PADRENLO-681402 format. One record per residue (C-alpha): residue number from 1; x, y, z. Coordinates in steps of 0.05 Angstrom, whole numbers, always signed. Layout:
REM PADRENLO-681402
SITE_NUM_X_Y_Z
...
END
This chain:
REM PADRENLO-681402
SITE_1_-607_+557_+223
SITE_2_-673_+583_+248
SITE_3_-702_+571_+317
SITE_4_-753_+525_+283
SITE_5_-696_+482_+258
SITE_6_-667_+478_+327
SITE_7_-734_+461_+358
SITE_8_-746_+407_+306
SITE_9_-676_+379_+318
SITE_10_-687_+377_+394
SITE_11_-756_+345_+386
SITE_12_-728_+293_+337
SITE_13_-671_+276_+384
SITE_14_-720_+267_+442
SITE_15_-766_+223_+399
SITE_16_-708_+181_+374
SITE_17_-685_+168_+446
SITE_18_-755_+149_+468
SITE_19_-767_+104_+407
SITE_20_-702_+66_+416
SITE_21_-712_+58_+491
SITE_22_-783_+33_+481
SITE_23_-768_-15_+424
SITE_24_-706_-44_+457
SITE_25_-731_-43_+529
SITE_26_-674_+3_+551
SITE_27_-668_+61_+599
SITE_28_-676_+127_+564
SITE_29_-612_+155_+594
SITE_30_-572_+96_+568
SITE_31_-598_+111_+498
SITE_32_-586_+186_+505
SITE_33_-514_+173_+529
SITE_34_-501_+127_+469
SITE_35_-531_+175_+417
SITE_36_-497_+237_+445
SITE_37_-429_+203_+452
SITE_38_-432_+183_+378
SITE_39_-430_+258_+362
SITE_40_-376_+271_+415
SITE_41_-332_+217_+384
SITE_42_-342_+244_+314
SITE_43_-324_+314_+339
SITE_44_-258_+286_+365
SITE_45_-274_+304_+437
SITE_46_-265_+232_+461
SITE_47_-242_+167_+428
SITE_48_-299_+126_+457
SITE_49_-358_+133_+503
SITE_50_-363_+79_+556
SITE_51_-425_+78_+601
SITE_52_-410_+75_+676
SITE_53_-473_+100_+712
SITE_54_-461_+115_+785
SITE_55_-505_+157_+830
SITE_56_-488_+163_+903
SITE_57_-539_+160_+959
SITE_58_-587_+219_+963
SITE_59_-551_+280_+990
SITE_60_-481_+253_+975
SITE_61_-471_+299_+915
SITE_62_-437_+244_+874
SITE_63_-453_+225_+803
SITE_64_-420_+203_+738
SITE_65_-451_+173_+675
SITE_66_-391_+150_+635
SITE_67_-321_+161_+612
SITE_68_-279_+167_+549
SITE_69_-237_+104_+554
SITE_70_-172_+86_+588
SITE_71_-129_+148_+602
SITE_72_-67_+109_+582
SITE_73_-94_+105_+511
SITE_74_-111_+180_+511
SITE_75_-43_+208_+528
SITE_76_-58_+213_+602
SITE_77_-126_+247_+594
SITE_78_-184_+224_+637
SITE_79_-250_+243_+604
SITE_80_-312_+239_+649
SITE_81_-384_+249_+626
SITE_82_-446_+270_+664
SITE_83_-517_+276_+636
SITE_84_-575_+324_+646
SITE_85_-631_+293_+606
SITE_86_-698_+328_+608
SITE_87_-754_+279_+595
SITE_88_-804_+328_+568
SITE_89_-826_+348_+498
SITE_90_-801_+420_+509
SITE_91_-737_+417_+551
SITE_92_-725_+480_+592
SITE_93_-662_+519_+603
SITE_94_-602_+495_+642
SITE_95_-580_+548_+692
SITE_96_-509_+562_+711
SITE_97_-525_+538_+781
SITE_98_-548_+470_+754
SITE_99_-486_+466_+710
SITE_100_-440_+480_+769
SITE_101_-476_+427_+811
SITE_102_-468_+375_+756
SITE_103_-394_+386_+750
SITE_104_-386_+387_+825
SITE_105_-418_+317_+829
SITE_106_-366_+290_+780
SITE_107_-309_+323_+819
SITE_108_-336_+290_+882
SITE_109_-335_+223_+847
SITE_110_-261_+232_+829
SITE_111_-246_+251_+901
SITE_112_-282_+189_+927
SITE_113_-250_+144_+875
SITE_114_-182_+158_+906
SITE_115_-207_+134_+974
SITE_116_-193_+59_+980
SITE_117_-244_+50_+1035
SITE_118_-299_+81_+993
SITE_119_-281_+38_+933
SITE_120_-283_-24_+977
SITE_121_-353_-5_+999
SITE_122_-380_-12_+928
SITE_123_-405_-77_+897
SITE_124_-355_-103_+846
SITE_125_-412_-111_+796
SITE_126_-428_-37_+801
SITE_127_-404_+1_+739
SITE_128_-383_+56_+787
SITE_129_-334_+9_+820
SITE_130_-300_-8_+754
SITE_131_-292_+66_+737
SITE_132_-269_+85_+807
SITE_133_-217_+29_+805
SITE_134_-193_+53_+736
SITE_135_-185_+124_+762
SITE_136_-147_+102_+824
SITE_137_-102_+53_+785
SITE_138_-86_+104_+730
SITE_139_-80_+165_+776
SITE_140_-4_+170_+774
SITE_141_-7_+170_+697
SITE_142_-66_+218_+691
SITE_143_-41_+287_+669
SITE_144_-107_+323_+657
SITE_145_-182_+313_+668
SITE_146_-236_+334_+620
SITE_147_-307_+337_+644
SITE_148_-366_+338_+596
SITE_149_-438_+356_+612
SITE_150_-485_+330_+559
SITE_151_-556_+356_+559
SITE_152_-617_+363_+514
SITE_153_-632_+429_+548
SITE_154_-607_+498_+528
SITE_155_-553_+530_+570
SITE_156_-582_+595_+595
SITE_157_-519_+635_+578
SITE_158_-474_+619_+519
SITE_159_-413_+600_+559
SITE_160_-372_+538_+547
SITE_161_-371_+505_+615
SITE_162_-331_+543_+666
SITE_163_-259_+566_+675
SITE_164_-204_+513_+678
SITE_165_-186_+487_+747
SITE_166_-136_+441_+781
SITE_167_-146_+378_+824
SITE_168_-88_+347_+861
SITE_169_-41_+383_+814
SITE_170_-77_+359_+751
SITE_171_-110_+407_+702
SITE_172_-186_+402_+696
SITE_173_-225_+431_+638
SITE_174_-301_+434_+633
SITE_175_-344_+430_+571
SITE_176_-419_+436_+561
SITE_177_-453_+405_+501
SITE_178_-525_+429_+502
SITE_179_-576_+418_+447
SITE_180_-556_+483_+413
SITE_181_-484_+462_+407
SITE_182_-503_+391_+386
SITE_183_-550_+419_+333
SITE_184_-494_+465_+307
SITE_185_-447_+406_+300
SITE_186_-499_+358_+271
SITE_187_-520_+405_+216
SITE_188_-455_+440_+201
SITE_189_-398_+407_+239
SITE_190_-388_+471_+279
SITE_191_-405_+451_+349
SITE_192_-334_+439_+369
SITE_193_-298_+489_+413
SITE_194_-254_+536_+374
SITE_195_-180_+521_+381
SITE_196_-147_+589_+395
SITE_197_-72_+584_+394
SITE_198_-38_+647_+421
SITE_199_+34_+634_+402
SITE_200_+60_+698_+434
SITE_201_+16_+702_+495
SITE_202_+13_+628_+515
SITE_203_+77_+600_+485
SITE_204_+121_+661_+483
SITE_205_+143_+654_+412
SITE_206_+119_+684_+346
SITE_207_+135_+641_+286
SITE_208_+172_+669_+225
SITE_209_+132_+659_+161
SITE_210_+145_+658_+86
SITE_211_+82_+675_+45
SITE_212_+68_+623_-10
SITE_213_+11_+659_-46
SITE_214_-3_+721_-86
SITE_215_-53_+775_-66
SITE_216_-98_+753_-123
SITE_217_-100_+680_-102
SITE_218_-165_+650_-76
SITE_219_-132_+628_-11
SITE_220_-72_+644_+31
SITE_221_-14_+596_+45
SITE_222_+50_+601_+85
SITE_223_+114_+562_+97
SITE_224_+146_+559_+166
SITE_225_+197_+521_+207
SITE_226_+168_+502_+274
SITE_227_+214_+488_+334
SITE_228_+203_+417_+360
SITE_229_+188_+439_+432
SITE_230_+135_+488_+408
SITE_231_+99_+436_+366
SITE_232_+101_+386_+424
SITE_233_+74_+438_+473
SITE_234_+17_+457_+426
SITE_235_-1_+383_+419
SITE_236_+5_+374_+494
SITE_237_-47_+429_+503
SITE_238_-99_+406_+452
SITE_239_-81_+334_+438
SITE_240_-117_+294_+384
SITE_241_-166_+352_+372
SITE_242_-111_+382_+329
SITE_243_-115_+323_+282
SITE_244_-165_+326_+225
SITE_245_-215_+269_+233
SITE_246_-188_+225_+177
SITE_247_-118_+231_+206
SITE_248_-144_+210_+274
SITE_249_-176_+148_+244
SITE_250_-113_+132_+206
SITE_251_-69_+138_+268
SITE_252_-116_+93_+307
SITE_253_-102_+39_+256
SITE_254_-28_+38_+275
SITE_255_+20_+59_+330
SITE_256_+22_+135_+339
SITE_257_+96_+135_+354
SITE_258_+141_+118_+295
SITE_259_+206_+83_+316
SITE_260_+246_+114_+259
SITE_261_+223_+184_+279
SITE_262_+238_+169_+352
SITE_263_+308_+144_+335
SITE_264_+324_+208_+297
SITE_265_+298_+251_+355
SITE_266_+342_+215_+405
SITE_267_+405_+202_+364
SITE_268_+409_+255_+309
SITE_269_+361_+312_+327
SITE_270_+397_+365_+286
SITE_271_+382_+324_+222
SITE_272_+307_+318_+237
SITE_273_+289_+374_+188
SITE_274_+328_+340_+133
SITE_275_+301_+270_+145
SITE_276_+227_+285_+159
SITE_277_+174_+307_+109
SITE_278_+144_+356_+159
SITE_279_+71_+372_+171
SITE_280_+14_+401_+131
SITE_281_-36_+443_+169
SITE_282_-98_+486_+159
SITE_283_-126_+543_+200
SITE_284_-191_+582_+196
SITE_285_-157_+649_+213
SITE_286_-87_+673_+229
SITE_287_-58_+737_+258
SITE_288_+9_+760_+231
SITE_289_+57_+816_+246
SITE_290_+108_+847_+200
SITE_291_+172_+878_+230
SITE_292_+235_+899_+192
SITE_293_+212_+860_+131
SITE_294_+200_+796_+171
SITE_295_+129_+767_+173
SITE_296_+112_+729_+237
SITE_297_+53_+686_+259
SITE_298_+25_+706_+327
SITE_299_-43_+670_+331
SITE_300_-81_+613_+297
SITE_301_-155_+596_+301
SITE_302_-178_+524_+290
SITE_303_-110_+497_+270
SITE_304_-115_+426_+242
SITE_305_-59_+378_+224
SITE_306_-80_+343_+160
SITE_307_-15_+307_+146
SITE_308_+41_+293_+195
SITE_309_+0_+269_+254
SITE_310_+49_+213_+268
SITE_311_+108_+262_+267
SITE_312_+72_+307_+316
SITE_313_+51_+250_+363
SITE_314_+123_+223_+362
SITE_315_+153_+290_+380
SITE_316_+102_+298_+436
SITE_317_+119_+229_+463
SITE_318_+193_+247_+462
SITE_319_+178_+311_+501
SITE_320_+142_+270_+555
SITE_321_+201_+222_+557
SITE_322_+248_+281_+572
SITE_323_+284_+277_+504
SITE_324_+321_+341_+488
SITE_325_+284_+374_+430
SITE_326_+323_+439_+429
SITE_327_+356_+421_+362
SITE_328_+292_+393_+329
SITE_329_+256_+434_+276
SITE_330_+197_+414_+232
SITE_331_+177_+445_+166
SITE_332_+103_+464_+160
SITE_333_+58_+483_+102
SITE_334_-1_+523_+128
SITE_335_-64_+537_+87
SITE_336_-117_+586_+110
SITE_337_-187_+559_+97
SITE_338_-248_+598_+120
SITE_339_-304_+562_+156
SITE_340_-352_+565_+97
SITE_341_-307_+522_+54
SITE_342_-273_+480_+109
SITE_343_-320_+420_+101
SITE_344_-304_+418_+27
SITE_345_-230_+435_+25
SITE_346_-198_+407_+88
SITE_347_-215_+334_+74
SITE_348_-186_+343_+3
SITE_349_-121_+372_+29
SITE_350_-118_+314_+78
SITE_351_-133_+262_+24
SITE_352_-82_+289_-25
SITE_353_-29_+300_+28
SITE_354_-37_+229_+54
SITE_355_-43_+195_-15
SITE_356_+33_+189_-20
SITE_357_+35_+144_+42
SITE_358_+4_+83_+6
SITE_359_-32_+60_+68
SITE_360_-101_+29_+60
SITE_361_-134_+65_+118
SITE_362_-104_+133_+101
SITE_363_-153_+150_+45
SITE_364_-212_+110_+70
SITE_365_-256_+172_+72
SITE_366_-330_+182_+59
SITE_367_-316_+187_-16
SITE_368_-278_+121_-20
SITE_369_-310_+79_-76
SITE_370_-329_+25_-25
SITE_371_-374_+74_+12
SITE_372_-400_+104_-52
SITE_373_-420_+34_-76
SITE_374_-454_+16_-11
SITE_375_-492_+82_-14
SITE_376_-514_+66_-86
SITE_377_-539_-3_-65
SITE_378_-577_+26_-6
SITE_379_-613_+77_-49
SITE_380_-631_+26_-103
SITE_381_-646_-40_-68
SITE_382_-713_-52_-34
SITE_383_-715_-99_+25
SITE_384_-767_-155_+21
SITE_385_-832_-141_+59
SITE_386_-833_-177_+127
SITE_387_-890_-226_+138
SITE_388_-956_-192_+146
SITE_389_-934_-126_+113
SITE_390_-942_-101_+42
SITE_391_-897_-40_+39
SITE_392_-825_-49_+16
SITE_393_-771_-9_+50
SITE_394_-698_+9_+41
SITE_395_-639_+8_+88
SITE_396_-608_+77_+86
SITE_397_-532_+77_+88
SITE_398_-504_+143_+111
SITE_399_-433_+148_+85
SITE_400_-427_+221_+106
SITE_401_-456_+254_+168
SITE_402_-526_+284_+160
SITE_403_-545_+251_+93
SITE_404_-609_+223_+122
SITE_405_-631_+288_+153
SITE_406_-611_+327_+91
SITE_407_-653_+281_+47
SITE_408_-714_+292_+91
SITE_409_-702_+366_+96
SITE_410_-710_+377_+21
SITE_411_-780_+347_+19
SITE_412_-850_+374_+29
SITE_413_-888_+348_+90
SITE_414_-926_+297_+48
SITE_415_-862_+275_+13
SITE_416_-827_+270_+81
SITE_417_-881_+223_+107
SITE_418_-872_+179_+47
SITE_419_-796_+181_+55
SITE_420_-802_+160_+128
SITE_421_-846_+101_+109
SITE_422_-797_+79_+55
SITE_423_-734_+94_+97
SITE_424_-753_+82_+170
SITE_425_-703_+111_+219
SITE_426_-694_+41_+248
SITE_427_-663_+21_+182
SITE_428_-611_+78_+181
SITE_429_-539_+56_+190
SITE_430_-472_+92_+186
SITE_431_-400_+75_+169
SITE_432_-384_+60_+241
SITE_433_-447_+18_+248
SITE_434_-427_-23_+187
SITE_435_-357_-33_+217
SITE_436_-388_-59_+281
SITE_437_-437_-106_+246
SITE_438_-382_-136_+202
SITE_439_-325_-141_+252
SITE_440_-363_-184_+302
SITE_441_-373_-237_+248
SITE_442_-298_-234_+233
SITE_443_-282_-253_+305
SITE_444_-266_-183_+330
SITE_445_-312_-169_+390
SITE_446_-254_-142_+431
SITE_447_-238_-92_+375
SITE_448_-312_-72_+370
SITE_449_-310_-60_+446
SITE_450_-254_-10_+436
SITE_451_-305_+40_+410
SITE_452_-331_+66_+344
SITE_453_-270_+102_+318
SITE_454_-217_+49_+335
SITE_455_-262_-6_+309
SITE_456_-274_+33_+245
SITE_457_-199_+41_+236
SITE_458_-190_-35_+237
SITE_459_-249_-44_+190
SITE_460_-220_+9_+143
SITE_461_-153_-26_+140
SITE_462_-186_-93_+125
SITE_463_-236_-68_+73
SITE_464_-184_-23_+40
SITE_465_-138_-82_+28
SITE_466_-194_-127_+5
SITE_467_-219_-74_-43
SITE_468_-150_-68_-75
SITE_469_-146_-143_-83
SITE_470_-215_-152_-114
SITE_471_-268_-98_-111
SITE_472_-319_-146_-141
SITE_473_-325_-179_-72
SITE_474_-366_-118_-52
SITE_475_-429_-130_-92
SITE_476_-504_-132_-81
SITE_477_-496_-198_-44
SITE_478_-445_-168_+3
SITE_479_-493_-110_+17
SITE_480_-552_-157_+30
SITE_481_-509_-196_+79
SITE_482_-487_-132_+113
SITE_483_-560_-114_+124
SITE_484_-573_-184_+150
SITE_485_-516_-174_+199
SITE_486_-548_-108_+220
SITE_487_-613_-145_+233
SITE_488_-577_-197_+275
SITE_489_-540_-144_+316
SITE_490_-601_-100_+330
SITE_491_-645_-160_+344
SITE_492_-594_-186_+394
SITE_493_-593_-119_+429
SITE_494_-668_-126_+441
SITE_495_-662_-199_+462
SITE_496_-609_-183_+514
SITE_497_-649_-125_+543
SITE_498_-709_-171_+553
SITE_499_-673_-225_+593
SITE_500_-685_-234_+667
SITE_501_-610_-243_+680
SITE_502_-594_-176_+648
SITE_503_-589_-123_+702
SITE_504_-567_-65_+658
SITE_505_-497_-45_+635
SITE_506_-448_-75_+586
SITE_507_-501_-91_+534
SITE_508_-458_-69_+476
SITE_509_-403_-117_+499
SITE_510_-451_-175_+511
SITE_511_-481_-167_+441
SITE_512_-414_-163_+406
SITE_513_-387_-224_+442
SITE_514_-451_-265_+435
SITE_515_-453_-257_+359
SITE_516_-378_-268_+352
SITE_517_-382_-331_+395
SITE_518_-440_-358_+354
SITE_519_-402_-344_+290
SITE_520_-341_-379_+318
SITE_521_-380_-441_+338
SITE_522_-417_-444_+271
SITE_523_-350_-443_+235
SITE_524_-327_-500_+280
SITE_525_-385_-540_+253
SITE_526_-358_-527_+182
SITE_527_-422_-488_+166
SITE_528_-442_-417_+149
SITE_529_-501_-375_+172
SITE_530_-550_-365_+114
SITE_531_-552_-289_+112
SITE_532_-595_-291_+49
SITE_533_-652_-322_+89
SITE_534_-646_-268_+142
SITE_535_-647_-215_+87
SITE_536_-710_-245_+57
SITE_537_-745_-251_+124
SITE_538_-719_-183_+150
SITE_539_-720_-217_+218
SITE_540_-688_-273_+258
SITE_541_-719_-342_+260
SITE_542_-742_-367_+328
SITE_543_-686_-417_+329
SITE_544_-633_-363_+314
SITE_545_-663_-319_+370
SITE_546_-660_-378_+418
SITE_547_-587_-393_+400
SITE_548_-566_-320_+409
SITE_549_-603_-313_+475
SITE_550_-568_-375_+502
SITE_551_-499_-355_+481
SITE_552_-510_-284_+506
SITE_553_-521_-310_+577
SITE_554_-458_-352_+572
SITE_555_-414_-295_+550
SITE_556_-445_-249_+602
SITE_557_-418_-294_+656
SITE_558_-348_-287_+628
SITE_559_-352_-212_+619
SITE_560_-374_-197_+691
SITE_561_-321_-243_+720
SITE_562_-255_-211_+698
SITE_563_-189_-242_+721
SITE_564_-151_-218_+782
SITE_565_-122_-149_+771
SITE_566_-178_-125_+726
SITE_567_-239_-94_+759
SITE_568_-269_-55_+701
SITE_569_-315_-99_+658
SITE_570_-314_-50_+600
SITE_571_-238_-50_+598
SITE_572_-236_-126_+605
SITE_573_-281_-132_+543
SITE_574_-229_-94_+502
SITE_575_-175_-147_+512
SITE_576_-156_-205_+467
SITE_577_-153_-248_+530
SITE_578_-227_-237_+542
SITE_579_-244_-261_+471
SITE_580_-198_-322_+481
SITE_581_-235_-341_+544
SITE_582_-303_-333_+510
SITE_583_-280_-376_+451
SITE_584_-263_-431_+501
SITE_585_-334_-435_+529
SITE_586_-364_-503_+516
SITE_587_-432_-486_+486
SITE_588_-483_-525_+445
SITE_589_-523_-463_+425
SITE_590_-496_-465_+353
SITE_591_-516_-538_+344
SITE_592_-590_-522_+348
SITE_593_-580_-478_+286
SITE_594_-555_-536_+243
SITE_595_-620_-544_+202
SITE_596_-616_-470_+183
SITE_597_-542_-468_+165
SITE_598_-511_-477_+96
SITE_599_-446_-511_+75
SITE_600_-384_-471_+57
SITE_601_-390_-496_-14
SITE_602_-460_-468_-21
SITE_603_-435_-401_+8
SITE_604_-377_-400_-42
SITE_605_-423_-414_-101
SITE_606_-468_-357_-81
SITE_607_-409_-309_-72
SITE_608_-380_-330_-140
SITE_609_-445_-312_-174
SITE_610_-449_-245_-139
SITE_611_-378_-228_-160
SITE_612_-395_-246_-232
SITE_613_-455_-200_-230
SITE_614_-413_-144_-201
SITE_615_-361_-150_-257
SITE_616_-417_-140_-308
SITE_617_-442_-78_-270
SITE_618_-371_-50_-265
SITE_619_-361_-59_-340
SITE_620_-426_-23_-355
SITE_621_-407_+34_-308
SITE_622_-338_+43_-340
SITE_623_-366_+42_-410
SITE_624_-418_+94_-389
SITE_625_-364_+140_-360
SITE_626_-322_+135_-424
SITE_627_-381_+153_-469
SITE_628_-405_+210_-424
SITE_629_-335_+242_-424
SITE_630_-345_+256_-498
SITE_631_-296_+254_-557
SITE_632_-267_+323_-542
SITE_633_-241_+298_-475
SITE_634_-207_+238_-507
SITE_635_-176_+281_-562
SITE_636_-144_+326_-509
SITE_637_-120_+266_-469
SITE_638_-91_+232_-531
SITE_639_-53_+295_-551
SITE_640_-27_+306_-480
SITE_641_-6_+233_-473
SITE_642_+31_+233_-540
SITE_643_+66_+299_-526
SITE_644_+91_+272_-458
SITE_645_+109_+203_-484
SITE_646_+60_+170_-435
SITE_647_+23_+123_-482
SITE_648_+38_+54_-509
SITE_649_+17_+40_-581
SITE_650_-42_-2_-555
SITE_651_-65_+55_-509
SITE_652_-59_+107_-564
SITE_653_-101_+62_-609
SITE_654_-156_+55_-557
SITE_655_-158_+130_-545
SITE_656_-163_+141_-619
SITE_657_-225_+97_-620
SITE_658_-255_+140_-564
SITE_659_-243_+204_-604
SITE_660_-288_+177_-660
SITE_661_-351_+173_-618
SITE_662_-409_+171_-633
SITE_663_-391_+140_-701
SITE_664_-354_+85_-664
SITE_665_-367_+66_-591
SITE_666_-310_+34_-552
SITE_667_-323_-38_-530
SITE_668_-325_-57_-457
SITE_669_-252_-80_-460
SITE_670_-230_-16_-496
SITE_671_-269_+26_-446
SITE_672_-232_-7_-388
SITE_673_-165_+10_-420
SITE_674_-186_+82_-435
SITE_675_-212_+92_-364
SITE_676_-147_+66_-333
SITE_677_-105_+110_-379
SITE_678_-146_+171_-361
SITE_679_-137_+157_-286
SITE_680_-62_+147_-294
SITE_681_-49_+209_-337
SITE_682_-90_+252_-289
SITE_683_-44_+229_-233
SITE_684_+15_+247_-278
SITE_685_-9_+318_-289
SITE_686_-65_+318_-342
SITE_687_-109_+376_-318
SITE_688_-178_+341_-326
SITE_689_-203_+283_-285
SITE_690_-250_+230_-312
SITE_691_-308_+224_-263
END
């Protein structure tokens, strides 16, 4: 990327932060923290980004801006975040001296957090108190500390933080994400630190390999048997960063430690290789050595586990529990994928490797048909013009990172201006946004409060199951309602920020709980919010705004008053007990909405009509795919199916009709059968897929 691209990226980031802060009445550093952490989460650096802004008195040298969630849920890793946000159009360079000072302030915070007298001197409503209490409470279980410096400036020398250190016997690592690194990740997914695994130098063991490719093959592959202690130690060093992103999301939808795997490790470790399917991994580069006819692996760069994450996490948990792993071995298939093709190939390896698991969340990737359908709706449907405006706009659904920016980047300046008018940035939403908007209405504010990735994992499991039961539920009506939920969520954010009782902090939790509570109380009235009206207005009614404002203040009082034993408001918001207490609030805010609500019967009638329309659209799409495949494709499929005994007489007859195109066009019913047969035979080994 050119320096112009970097400058434009930095300028756009700065303008986005200012625009959001101005429109929502928020502090710019709060917005910067939220936007930057979204990238950090996607990169796998942290599971969540929780704001906890504390700055000590002038001259104290203490500061922290946030953290990466409860260390107990991150295998004993405490992630702390500090910001250096330059509020100028052309941010300068960040010197090494400034970098050192920033990390020193965070270290000082940790030191003070362990001082009971210092903690007692803080106000309990101070976000710094909650974080300090979390650090002190979890200190015996914290095994490592990761400190992140996030800045929109450019680090003067291309160094990644500073050398690792130790604090009270715990390892500390430092990482700097400046605008250059953020730009590199945003445009190409390459901002992450390289994972350099030196098997000989760091772990004292080269790994015997068996080549599984020919010199003429397009890529290299190897088979290996990995000692259990070595796999556990590698995971102990790099943690969840070893897991390809889709695997991380999948594991967050269920327990990382499998009881069956754990039982084998403890009771029958020598049979682990026989009982377990092993792991599938990829690496960007490897270093091998051949001696006396034996090939050995000595180094790996950017090793990623794309299948077998639960196996790895279970072995690591056993290591920490002092289980003897000396007789445990794990088979590994290792594919070498260079960086230029990693974005294309690694997700495919992950998808195909995980497809045998039959778990809804496992293949809920960007190319899942649910996301593809939502993207299609977002590119096709215009939102009604709000009152007083004439231009129609679209809500841009980004099912894969960077789609919005890529679409703009291909245009001329005049075309880009038109694109921005038609697709305003304020109407951009991502997969994790959609999960947040939907889950609050399904009574999951505590899950939303867990952070983007864990919330998305829950959403993926729910949508994946619902899609398998009846994909017609996800139609244009569902999309319009999803946009209406986005309008409610983002409008509530602005409403909360404008209230006199709001003193900053916990806004995300207040918004999630306020909407969930309103939805809960509306359901108790045996009514439903009319999302079609919100879609048509592209705004909340005054009555809806009043109801949300009132309930937001009520839930705020519950959130900032956690029960005895819990001092951290953000962690309190993640608990089912918090949601139970909010549900029990006696509130009349929903009752003022009664004139605007609809009955459940009216809602069911509308949904039934939308499903019917979607069935028609699905039938048209299938018939179109069958025709576009052409008669030659169907002749090959028919011949292959008959040779392998894979076709019933009815299926053979339908495929015969398809071979006669264009003289005879298959009906909608015949097309559905032909499409399903093509999908099944492809899975059985037919070499061509029907798109």
